[in-house]
Steps between C-alpha positions, in 0.01 A plus 500: 500500500636837402534793740255706293208256570583422867481863614132556393400169663654607830313829479172318435565258789584790732182683396273203584691388809279490810590767757630376835262428789624800695440731204150359444421533875620859508290584194196335662557698822516825303177420316306367805666707771169568679434128540849441636457788747184333633694175525773650718314475838426130436864428411615694808260304722632163381863610520468636855259254661557177302849496351676711765422262790659213307830642624407382849470137392872463566430470872373148428867411444637708790485492877323835488555739787317834499801669658733380219253558217473318168861539396663445841321175592707183440412256221372154606412356159201261495504424874153640564353308206652179636361574846153551354509180292617301803261665746220314673235724345613481136276204405194646672547846349555367149202264524262767630613755240468256213160369611346845549636615164380181329148532648487863386597388150243218495203680658546878510641548152224312307229663716552842332484340153180313585336811646586698185349225278185491714462879505539512123199271465277720717263693277323705769732802534368610840568159655841489332598839645377393845709182493806692377465762775457240773798298381727803442443663841713265719807581291492862620486406867830511686658165577505602868122552497448175306703312758305665784173400338623140462608488865158626611299271273710188563557529872346258748194721550510650152233507234611182320509290817163639607355387166660158543350469848161615371507222237591240764868467418802527729684835495847490347825663613569663163783725619673270746473165321787453249275286281275800423762765423557422130125484434443835672794661319402381149124553540544855636745577221249390236226708664720809508657485153279299268299800380803720441685220324209444261525854358788426269325188365179695440706752305653218295154358431372839382782506241384177332362556151115478518490342154656188649191456721274560200687236301471257793123561518468433126681170557241410764715559809313568823614732781716238666661399171571869417679535833711193428582577138507880488531665844760276662734489194457878472621570854753217515807722426394733783450206736845365414668838561328530838599142581864575422487804731334289770771235473764777516379584850437137596705513821381848602183412687317773690736542793319800648167315512658191656672715761163645597319165511746243629613424854736257667237224500469513118870525412490139381300598189517881496868580542651581158835635382372859501384488862824329605699778333294756693560329836874451449562833333277744688428334833840329551707763311682221312523703180752291307319172561159640403653663192643164395160330544324777310757484220449126471125561466550765231742286298246214495229744379730635230588150379132399490414811300772428242393134476129578466563761231727266307252209513216731395703639209583149387158338523249786463701783332370734772774665701591796717816577302 
């Protein structure tokens, strides 16, 4: 190839060469600067309150002393992790955390989907709004008030035991019997969050093309068959995304609610990793040990999130990233 033909080709290639990512980002910022200005408080929030505290995770590998600070405390490696894995409570904490998370996944997660499907089939708008209002309200009540209501209703002389006595049954020790704790926790969680959780599925249902229902009617499909063949496939990507997010927080059960409801007599089934971290870190001031336990919990959640997203991308082509 002669020099006279190579020079124009280089010019053409340079003309159509894609600009670098930084150049394209800077051009986008200049064009949409108002949007980026509105984004700044959100970015600042995550940097300060979510990414900044990650610096403190190092105390899980140090014998942290408040007088020496983060940098002055001596390194101890994985000693606190080993102590936790070899501790007497490790098996109980892991079992309780896994069981509560699994029951939430099996009962609480599908409840919101089922409620959304049922509400979508209600044709009387006034009744539909009433049901939505009644089911949404508990979500806006503070977890402290919810726990107080549960303690009042489920106590020995509470409303539930009075109803049991009135029907001729023996009263139950709901809050002091370990066998009842998981039922109380899961059932109250469904009551509080099922309405709020159904909103996103109702939004997904409203986005389904109405012509699909018309086509199903022409083919002779009844209401139940339309739900199976049109509604459920239409919201399936949304359900999968929400399932991935749920699995990503699999080990993070509601620690605050458990702290308000449990007591020493129900530790056998109620004590989870989150409550153990609270007792060791806040009450016993064992910061390094509790940081190691909390880090272990977070790493498991992160691994489950990656695994769930990868499996979903492989088998359903629905993914978070």
